[in-house]
C-alpha positions in Angstrom: 0.0 0.0 0.0 1.5 3.4 -1.0 2.0 6.0 1.6 0.0 9.3 1.4 1.9 12.1 -0.3 1.2 15.7 0.7 2.1 17.9 -2.3 3.5 21.2 -1.2 4.1 24.5 -2.9 6.7 26.9 -1.3 6.1 30.7 -1.4 9.3 32.4 -0.4 12.4 30.4 -1.2 14.8 31.9 1.3 16.4 30.5 4.5 13.4 28.8 6.0 12.1 27.6 2.7 15.4 25.8 2.2 15.1 24.4 5.8 11.7 22.8 4.7 13.3 21.4 1.6 16.1 19.9 3.8 13.5 18.4 6.2 11.6 16.8 3.3 14.8 15.3 2.0 15.5 13.9 5.4 12.1 12.2 5.7 13.8 8.8 5.7 15.2 9.8 9.1 11.7 9.3 10.6 10.4 5.8 11.6 6.9 4.7 12.0 5.6 7.5 9.7 3.5 6.4 6.7 3.1 9.8 5.0 5.5 12.2 3.4 5.7 15.7 2.0 6.7 16.4 -1.6 7.7 19.8 -2.8 6.3 20.1 -6.3 6.1 23.8 -6.9 7.9 27.0 -5.7 7.5 30.7 -6.1 9.8 33.6 -5.4 10.3 37.1 -6.8 14.1 36.4 -6.8 14.9 34.0 -9.6 18.2 32.9 -7.9 16.3 31.7 -4.8 13.9 29.6 -6.9 16.8 28.3 -9.0 18.3 26.7 -5.9 15.1 24.6 -5.5 15.3 23.6 -9.1 18.9 22.5 -8.7 18.6 20.8 -5.3 15.1 19.5 -5.0 14.3 16.8 -7.7 10.6 16.8 -6.9 10.1 20.4 -8.0 8.2 20.4 -11.3 7.1 24.0 -11.6 8.6 27.4 -10.7 6.4 30.5 -10.5 7.1 34.2 -10.1 3.5 35.0 -9.3 2.2 33.2 -6.2 -1.4 33.3 -7.5 -0.3 30.9 -10.3 1.0 28.5 -7.7 -2.3 28.7 -5.8 -4.2 27.8 -9.0 -2.0 24.7 -9.5 -4.3 21.7 -8.9 -1.3 19.5 -8.0 -0.6 21.6 -4.9 -2.3 20.4 -1.8 -0.7 22.6 0.8 1.6 25.6 1.0 4.5 26.7 3.2 4.8 30.5 3.1 7.8 32.4 4.4 7.6 36.1 3.3 8.1 39.4 5.1 5.4 40.3 7.6 3.8 43.0 5.5 2.9 40.4 2.9 1.2 37.9 5.3 -2.3 39.3 5.3 -2.8 39.3 1.5 -0.9 36.1 0.7 -2.2 34.0 3.6 -5.8 35.1 2.9 -5.3 34.1 -0.8 -3.8 30.8 0.2 -6.8 30.0 2.5 -9.3 31.2 -0.1 -7.7 28.9 -2.7 -8.4 25.9 -0.4 -4.8 25.1 0.3 -3.6 24.0 3.7 -1.0 26.4 5.1 2.0 26.4 7.4 2.9 30.0 7.6 5.6 31.9 9.4 4.9 34.1 12.4 3.5 36.5 13.4 0.5 35.8 11.0 0.2 39.5 10.0 2.2 42.7 10.4 -0.3 43.9 13.1 -3.5 43.1 14.8 -5.7 44.3 11.9 -3.8 42.2 9.4 -4.1 39.2 11.7 -7.9 39.8 11.9 -8.1 39.6 8.1 -6.4 36.2 8.2 -8.7 34.9 10.9 -11.8 36.1 9.0 -10.6 34.0 6.0 -10.3 31.0 8.3 -13.9 31.4 9.4 -15.0 31.4 5.8 -12.9 28.3 5.0 -13.1 26.0 8.0 -12.0 23.0 5.8 -8.5 24.4 5.5 -5.9 23.4 8.1 -3.7 26.4 9.0 -0.8 26.3 11.5 2.0 28.7 12.5 5.7 27.7 12.3 7.2 27.1 15.8 9.8 24.4 16.1 11.5 24.8 19.4 8.8 23.0 21.6 9.7 19.8 19.6 13.1 19.5 21.4 13.0 16.5 23.8 13.8 18.7 26.8 10.9 20.9 26.0 8.7 17.8 25.5 9.7 16.7 29.0 8.5 20.0 30.5 5.2 19.8 28.5 4.6 16.4 30.0 5.3 17.6 33.5 2.8 20.5 33.0 0.1 18.2 31.6 0.6 15.9 34.6 0.3 18.8 37.1 3.8 18.1 38.5 4.5 21.8 39.4 1.8 22.3 42.0 0.9 25.9 42.4 2.9 28.0 39.8 5.1 30.6 41.5 6.4 32.2 38.3 7.3 31.5 34.6 10.0 32.9 32.4 10.4 32.2 28.7 12.5 33.8 26.0 14.2 33.7 22.7 17.5 35.5 22.4 20.3 35.9 19.9 23.1 38.4 19.4 23.6 38.8 15.6 22.4 42.4 15.7 25.0 43.4 18.3 27.3 44.1 15.4 26.6 47.7 14.2 28.3 47.0 10.9 25.6 44.4 10.0 23.7 45.8 7.0 20.1 46.7 7.5 17.4 44.3 6.3 13.6 44.1 6.2 13.3 43.2 9.9 14.7 46.7 10.8 12.0 48.6 8.9 8.5 49.3 10.2 7.0 49.1 6.7 8.0 45.4 6.3 8.4 44.1 9.8 5.9 46.2 11.6 5.9 48.2 14.9 6.2 45.0 16.9 9.9 44.7 15.9 11.6 41.8 17.7 8.3 40.8 19.3 6.7 40.0 15.9 9.8 38.4 14.6 10.6 36.1 17.6 7.6 36.3 20.0 5.5 33.4 18.7 8.3 31.0 19.6 8.2 32.3 23.2 4.4 32.2 23.4 3.7 28.8 21.9 4.0 26.9 25.1 2.4 29.4 27.5 -0.6 29.7 25.1 -0.8 25.9 24.8 -0.8 25.7 28.6 -3.7 28.2 28.9 -1.4 30.9 30.5 -2.9 34.0 28.8 -1.6 37.2 30.2 -4.3 39.4 31.7 -2.0 42.5 31.7 1.5 43.5 30.5 4.1 46.1 31.4 6.5 46.4 28.5 10.1 47.5 28.4 11.2 47.9 24.7 14.7 48.9 23.6 16.2 50.4 20.5 19.9 49.8 20.9 21.5 50.2 17.4 20.1 53.4 15.9 21.4 53.1 12.4 23.0 50.5 10.1 24.8 50.4 6.7 22.4 50.3 3.8 24.9 48.3 1.6 25.4 51.4 -0.7 27.9 53.3 1.4 25.4 55.2 3.6 23.7 54.6 6.9 20.0 54.5 7.4 17.9 54.5 10.6 16.9 51.3 12.4 13.2 51.7 13.0 12.2 48.6 14.9 12.6 47.5 18.5 15.7 45.4 19.1 14.8 43.9 22.5 11.6 43.4 24.5 10.9 42.4 28.1 7.2 41.8 28.9 6.2 41.5 32.5 2.8 39.8 32.5 0.2 38.9 35.1 -1.4 35.5 34.4 -4.8 34.6 36.0 -6.2 31.1 35.5 -9.3 29.5 37.1 -7.4 28.6 40.3 -4.2 30.7 40.5 -2.4 34.0 39.6 1.3 34.3 38.9 3.8 36.5 37.1 5.2 35.6 33.7 8.2 37.3 32.1 8.6 37.0 28.4 11.6 38.3 26.5 12.5 38.5 22.8 16.0 39.8 22.2 17.9 40.3 18.9 20.8 41.8 21.0 21.7 39.4 23.8 25.5 39.2 23.9 26.8 35.7 23.8 23.6 34.0 22.6 23.0 32.5 19.2 19.4 31.4 18.9 18.8 30.5 22.5 15.2 29.5 23.3 14.3 28.7 26.9 11.5 28.2 29.4 11.7 28.1 33.2 8.8 27.2 35.5 8.9 27.5 39.3 6.2 25.8 41.3 5.5 24.8 44.9 6.0 21.1 44.2 8.5 21.2 41.3 10.6 23.7 39.3 12.1 22.9 35.9 13.9 24.6 33.1 15.1 23.8 29.6 17.3 25.9 27.2 18.6 25.2 23.7 21.8 26.6 25.0 22.3 23.1 26.5 20.1 21.0 24.2 20.8 17.6 25.9 20.1 18.8 29.4 16.9 19.4 31.4 16.9 20.6 35.0 14.3 19.9 37.7 13.9 20.5 41.4 11.2 18.3 43.0 10.1 19.5 46.4 8.3 18.0 49.3 7.6 20.1 52.5 10.5 19.9 54.9 12.8 18.2 52.4 16.0 19.5 50.8 15.8 21.7 47.8 18.3 20.4 45.2 18.4 20.9 41.4 18.9 17.8 39.3 20.4 18.1 35.8 20.3 15.2 33.5 21.1 14.5 29.8 17.9 14.0 27.9 18.0 11.0 25.5 17.2 11.6 21.8 13.6 10.7 22.2 11.5 12.8 19.9 7.7 13.1 19.3 8.1 11.1 16.1 10.5 8.2 16.2 13.8 8.4 14.3 16.7 6.2 13.3 18.9 8.2 15.7 20.1 6.5 18.9 19.2 7.9 22.3 22.8 8.7 23.1 23.1 11.4 20.4 22.3 15.0 20.5 19.1 16.6 19.2 19.5 19.9 17.2 17.7 22.6 15.3 17.3 20.7 12.0 15.8 17.8 14.0 13.2 20.2 15.6 12.3 21.5 12.1 11.8 17.9 10.9 9.6 17.1 13.9 7.4 20.2 13.4 6.9 19.2 9.7 6.0 15.7 10.7 3.4 17.0 13.1 1.9 19.3 10.4 1.8 16.5 7.8 0.4 14.1 10.3 -2.5 16.4 11.1 -3.2 17.0 7.4 -3.3 13.2 6.7 -4.8 11.9 10.0 -6.7 14.9 11.5 -5.9 16.3 15.0 -7.6 13.4 16.8 -5.8 10.8 14.7 -2.2 12.1 15.1 0.5 9.6 16.2 1.4 11.9 19.1 -0.7 14.7 20.7 1.5 17.8 20.3 0.3 19.7 17.2 1.8 22.9 15.7 1.0 26.4 16.8 -2.5 27.4 15.9 -4.0 30.6 14.4 -5.8 31.2 17.8 -2.4 31.1 19.6 -1.0 33.5 16.9 -4.0 35.8 17.6 -3.1 35.8 21.2 0.4 37.0 20.4 -1.1 40.0 18.5 -3.3 40.9 21.5 -0.2 40.8 23.8 2.1 42.7 21.4 -0.5 45.4 20.7 -0.9 45.9 24.4 2.9 45.9 24.8 3.2 48.8 22.3 0.6 50.7 24.3 2.4 50.0 27.5 5.7 51.3 26.0 3.9 54.5 24.8 2.2 55.3 28.1 4.6 53.8 30.6 1.7 52.0 32.2 0.5 48.4 32.8 -2.1 47.6 30.1 -5.0 45.2 30.6 -5.5 42.6 27.8 -9.1 41.8 26.8 -9.0 38.3 25.3 -12.6 38.7 24.0 -11.3 41.5 21.6 
């Protein structure tokens, strides 16, 4: 019996489009998976980017310069879209209206209004499965923390901290790019660029901030434009969001941070949870390790740090003694998306599905409130009914 094939088109053939192509090429790395993606069409305004796919991906049959032609291709079942934030609303809406399933890059719109347009399209086309790219929770250490949260191991939550940091923008000679411009990246700056990664697990756990006090920083004021001049950097480099979380049975503080200028960090994603019965933390800085502190009244408080075996959501050929990495998390995320397309959420081989449009919407509510907090210097209440 032949395995189901999900035929993909890629809109935006840059860095993350190539990562998807790499994941599809490594599908044999997975075990116990009876479905696979096949990239059959690509689209990019830059011919050189599309040419890479023609050269490196044998399954690519058609190359388009107009994404609407790709969407009219009857041989495309689903689309991966990785384009600047200002293009999300129009292209994502058109993908959904064309009846194509979508894995899109965060933040699902340049601002709250754009995100609302995408969500309106989803209401009109409930048959389309749409998810937001967020790969870091697929690390084995992150999965261990997810399991502990689902099992109620932490007791009463004391506080939570989550973040995504890197330091490439510390270099003031780095040329400006679209992420440094409000017109293409949006006013959110680093929050829109990095924030969905940070919010994926808190949103999945139901930890919706009821308020936020934001501290946003612009650190490098101008950058080379690649033509011999310097131009202003318009977007926020770093963001620290102090949030108040209220659930049905408890209230606790949660600090979320997105930093493009964090000296010494290269793509560091982390989550720390402190509770009355257990505390735990995981960081991609040390991808094999997860730390925990179980506590019983009157007993000693001692952190335990162990190497996490290579045990991923979807089984692989890799032995447990080896180290999990970024490309592995990408592969796992794509396995989850394709699994849901083929089997439906209830029929997936494991329960952790990709970030949802509802979770992306939550990020827009938070980031919009954070911008208001920065403008006013006040704590801003978030209305989740908005």
